[in-house]
C-alpha positions in Angstrom: -0.4 11.1 -21.8 2.9 12.3 -23.1 6.0 10.7 -21.7 8.8 13.0 -20.6 12.4 12.2 -21.5 14.5 10.7 -18.8 16.5 13.3 -16.8 19.4 12.6 -14.5 17.6 13.9 -11.5 14.9 11.3 -12.0 17.1 8.2 -11.8 16.8 7.9 -8.1 13.3 6.5 -8.6 14.5 3.8 -10.8 17.5 2.8 -8.8 15.2 1.3 -6.2 17.2 2.1 -3.2 14.8 2.8 -0.3 17.4 4.7 1.8 18.3 6.9 -1.1 14.9 8.3 -2.2 13.6 9.6 1.1 16.5 12.0 1.7 16.5 13.6 -1.7 13.8 16.3 -1.4 15.1 18.4 -4.3 15.0 15.4 -6.6 11.5 14.4 -5.5 10.3 17.9 -6.2 11.7 17.7 -9.7 10.0 14.4 -10.3 6.7 15.9 -9.1 7.1 18.9 -11.3 7.6 16.7 -14.4 4.7 14.4 -13.6 2.5 17.4 -13.1 3.5 18.9 -16.5 4.0 15.8 -18.6 1.8 13.2 -17.0 4.5 10.4 -17.3 8.2 9.8 -16.7 9.9 6.9 -18.4 13.3 5.4 -17.8 14.6 3.2 -20.7 17.5 2.2 -18.5 15.4 0.7 -15.8 12.4 -0.2 -18.0 9.9 1.6 -15.7 7.2 4.2 -16.4 5.6 6.3 -13.7 2.4 8.2 -14.6 -0.2 10.3 -12.9 -3.3 8.4 -12.3 -5.7 10.7 -10.4 -9.3 9.8 -10.4 -12.6 11.1 -9.1 -14.4 9.5 -6.2 -17.7 11.0 -5.0 -16.9 14.3 -6.7 -13.4 14.6 -5.2 -10.0 14.1 -6.8 -7.9 11.3 -5.5 -4.2 11.3 -6.0 -2.8 8.2 -7.6 0.2 7.0 -9.7 0.9 4.0 -11.8 4.4 2.5 -11.8 4.9 -0.3 -14.3 7.3 -1.9 -16.8 7.7 0.0 -20.1 7.1 -3.1 -22.3 3.6 -3.7 -23.5 1.9 -6.7 -21.9 -0.3 -7.8 -19.1 1.3 -7.8 -15.7 0.2 -9.0 -12.2 -1.1 -5.9 -10.5 -0.5 -4.6 -7.0 -2.5 -1.8 -5.3 -0.4 0.1 -2.8 -2.4 2.0 -0.2 -0.6 5.1 1.3 -1.4 6.8 4.6 -0.4 10.2 6.0 2.7 10.5 3.8 0.8 10.2 0.5 1.3 8.0 -2.6 4.6 9.5 -3.7 6.4 7.7 -0.8 5.5 4.5 -2.6 7.6 5.3 -5.7 10.7 3.5 -4.6 9.1 0.3 -3.4 6.7 0.3 -6.4 9.7 0.7 -8.7 11.3 -2.4 -7.2 8.1 -4.3 -7.8 7.9 -3.0 -11.4 11.4 -4.2 -12.1 10.2 -7.7 -10.9 7.4 -7.6 -13.5 4.4 -6.1 -11.6 2.2 -3.2 -12.5 1.5 -1.0 -9.5 -0.9 1.8 -8.6 -0.2 3.9 -5.5 -3.2 5.7 -4.0 -3.2 8.5 -1.4 -5.7 8.4 1.5 -8.4 11.1 1.3 -7.2 14.1 3.3 -3.5 13.3 2.7 -1.0 13.8 -0.1 -3.1 15.6 -2.8 -6.2 13.5 -2.3 -9.2 15.6 -1.6 -11.8 14.7 1.1 -11.9 14.4 4.8 -9.4 12.1 6.6 -11.3 9.4 8.5 -8.5 7.2 9.8 -9.2 4.6 7.1 -12.9 4.5 7.8 -15.5 3.2 5.3 -15.3 6.3 3.1 -11.6 5.9 2.6 -12.0 2.2 1.9 -14.7 2.9 -0.7 -12.3 5.3 -2.4 -9.6 2.6 -2.5 -12.1 0.1 -3.9 -12.9 2.5 -6.7 -9.2 2.9 -7.5 -8.7 -0.9 -7.4 -11.5 -1.5 -9.9 -10.4 1.3 -12.2 -6.8 -0.1 -12.2 -7.9 -3.7 -13.0 -9.5 -2.4 -16.2 -6.2 -1.2 -17.6 -4.8 -2.9 -20.6 -1.5 -3.7 -18.9 -3.0 -5.4 -15.8 -3.6 -9.1 -15.5 -7.1 -9.0 -14.0 -6.8 -12.5 -12.7 -3.8 -11.7 -10.5 -4.1 -8.5 -8.4 -2.8 -8.0 -4.9 -3.1 -5.4 -2.2 -0.3 -3.9 -0.1 -0.2 -1.4 2.7 2.0 -0.3 5.6 1.0 1.2 8.9 -2.3 3.1 8.2 -2.0 1.6 4.8 -1.7 -1.9 6.3 -4.9 -1.3 8.2 -6.5 -0.1 5.0 -5.2 -3.2 3.1 -6.9 -5.5 5.6 -10.2 -3.7 5.3 -10.1 -3.4 1.5 -9.2 -7.1 1.2 -12.2 -8.1 3.2 -14.4 -5.7 1.2 -13.3 -7.0 -2.2 -13.2 -10.7 -1.4 -11.9 -12.9 -4.1 -11.1 -9.9 -6.4 -7.9 -9.7 -4.3 -5.6 -12.7 -5.0 -2.9 -11.9 -2.4 -2.5 -9.3 0.3 0.3 -8.0 2.5 -0.5 -6.2 5.8 2.6 -4.3 6.9 2.7 -3.0 10.5 -1.0 -2.6 10.4 -3.8 -2.0 13.0 -6.5 -4.7 13.1 -8.1 -3.9 16.5 -8.3 -0.1 16.7 -9.5 0.2 20.3 -6.7 -2.1 21.5 -4.1 -0.2 19.4 -5.4 3.1 20.8 -4.9 1.7 24.3 -1.5 0.3 23.7 0.3 2.8 21.5 3.1 4.8 23.2 2.3 8.0 21.3 -0.4 10.5 22.3 -0.3 12.0 18.8 -1.6 8.7 17.4 -4.4 8.7 19.9 -5.3 12.3 19.0 -5.3 11.4 15.3 -7.7 8.5 15.9 -10.0 10.7 18.0 -10.0 13.6 15.6 -10.4 11.6 12.4 -12.5 8.6 13.4 -14.3 9.8 16.6 -14.2 7.7 19.7 -17.4 5.8 19.5 -17.9 2.0 19.7 -19.2 2.1 16.1 -16.1 3.9 14.8 -13.8 1.5 16.5 -15.7 -1.6 15.2 -15.9 -0.5 11.6 -12.1 0.1 11.5 -11.2 -3.2 13.2 -10.8 -5.8 10.5 -10.0 -8.6 13.0 -13.7 -8.8 13.8 -14.5 -9.8 10.2 -11.7 -12.2 9.3 -14.1 -15.0 8.9 -14.9 -13.4 5.5 -11.3 -13.6 4.4 -10.8 -15.4 1.0 -7.3 -14.2 0.2 -3.8 -15.5 1.1 -2.2 -13.0 3.5 1.3 -12.1 4.6 1.4 -10.3 8.0 4.8 -8.5 8.5 5.7 -6.4 11.5 8.6 -5.3 13.6 9.3 -7.1 16.8 9.6 -3.8 18.8 7.4 -1.5 16.8 6.8 1.6 18.9 4.2 3.2 16.6 1.9 0.2 16.0 2.2 -2.4 18.8 3.5 -5.8 17.6 0.6 -7.3 19.5 -1.6 -6.3 16.6 0.2 -8.7 14.3 0.1 -11.5 16.9 -3.6 -11.0 17.6 -4.3 -11.2 13.8 -2.1 -14.3 13.6 -4.0 -16.1 16.3 -7.4 -15.1 14.8 -6.5 -16.4 11.4 -5.0 -19.6 12.8 -8.3 -20.3 14.7 -10.2 -19.7 11.5 -7.8 -21.9 9.5 -7.1 -19.2 6.9 -4.3 -19.1 4.4 -1.7 -16.8 5.9 2.0 -16.3 6.6 3.7 -14.2 9.3 7.1 -12.6 9.5 8.2 -10.7 12.7 11.4 -8.7 12.1 13.8 -8.4 15.0 15.7 -5.4 13.5 13.0 -3.2 12.1 12.1 0.4 12.9 8.6 1.6 12.0 8.7 3.1 8.5 12.2 1.8 7.5 11.6 -0.7 4.7 15.0 -2.4 4.2 15.9 -5.6 2.6 14.7 -7.8 5.4 11.2 -6.3 5.0 11.2 -6.0 1.2 12.5 -9.4 0.3 9.7 -11.5 2.0 7.1 -9.2 0.5 8.3 -9.6 -3.0 8.7 -13.3 -2.5 5.1 -13.6 -1.3 3.7 -11.7 -4.3 5.8 -13.7 -6.8 4.6 -16.9 -5.3 0.9 -15.9 -5.1 0.6 -13.7 -8.2 3.2 -15.2 -10.6 3.0 -18.9 -9.7 4.7 -20.1 -12.9 7.7 -17.9 -12.1 8.0 -19.6 -8.7 8.4 -23.1 -10.2 
C-alpha cells in the first residue's frame, strides 16, 4: 500500500488525546478519505502508521485497520474489538498503544462500521469473524506472534471475553472493559430499554442465544491472564457484571486482576482507565520492559 504524506488535519490521531478526537468530526472524515484513497497514513512526528486492513470472512468484507510504529521490527500485538461505533473509534487508544511499542489491529463488528454481515450481538458468527482477523494479524511481519493480546470495551469487552476463550493460549493477555459476561442477567439489570431491544433484535431471546453469549459459563476454559476494568456506577452495563466475573474467576483460581473506577462514565476512556490497561499489557506482553 502507498503511504500518504502527513497532513495537519491528521495530527489529532497521533496526539493521542482521547477527549480531542471524538469531537473532531471534520478531521475524522478527512482521515477516512485519505485512508480510503491511499491505504495508509504515516506520521513521522509520532512514529505511527495507520493502514486499512479490511479482510474477507465468509464472503463478506470486514472493516479493520492496523495502527503500529513506523520502524520495522516485531512488536507485541493487540487486537481491539469494536462494537456499535466501529473500528475507527479505536484510533486514538490504538495510537497511544502504538507509541508504547505495540502493533494493533482494530476490527468492526459485523453489521456495524463498514463491516458487512448481520449484527448478532457478539454471537458465534461475530466471534468467528474476530478469530479470523486475529489469525490474519498474527501472520504479519511486524507482529511478535508469541505475544498477542485482546482488548474490548462494552460490546467489545463482551466479545473479548468470548474470543479469548475461543482462542485459548493463542491469547497471552486480555482486557475486558465494561463488558457483559452473563447476558440474561445484564438484560434484566440494565437501565436502558434500547439495550434490551438490541439484544432481542440481534440475538433473539432464547435460552440458547443467552447461553452462547455468556462467557461466564465457560471460564473454566480460561488460559489467559485477564484484566477486568469497569466503572463503579456504570448505567449502560451494570457493574455487577464485573463483580460476577471476579467471583467466578476467583473460585476457579484463574490469573486475573480487577479495577473498579469510581469516576468513570460509560464510554469515556480517560487516564484512570487507560493507564491500568497499558500497564497490564506492558507487564504481560513486554515482560522485559517491566523489569
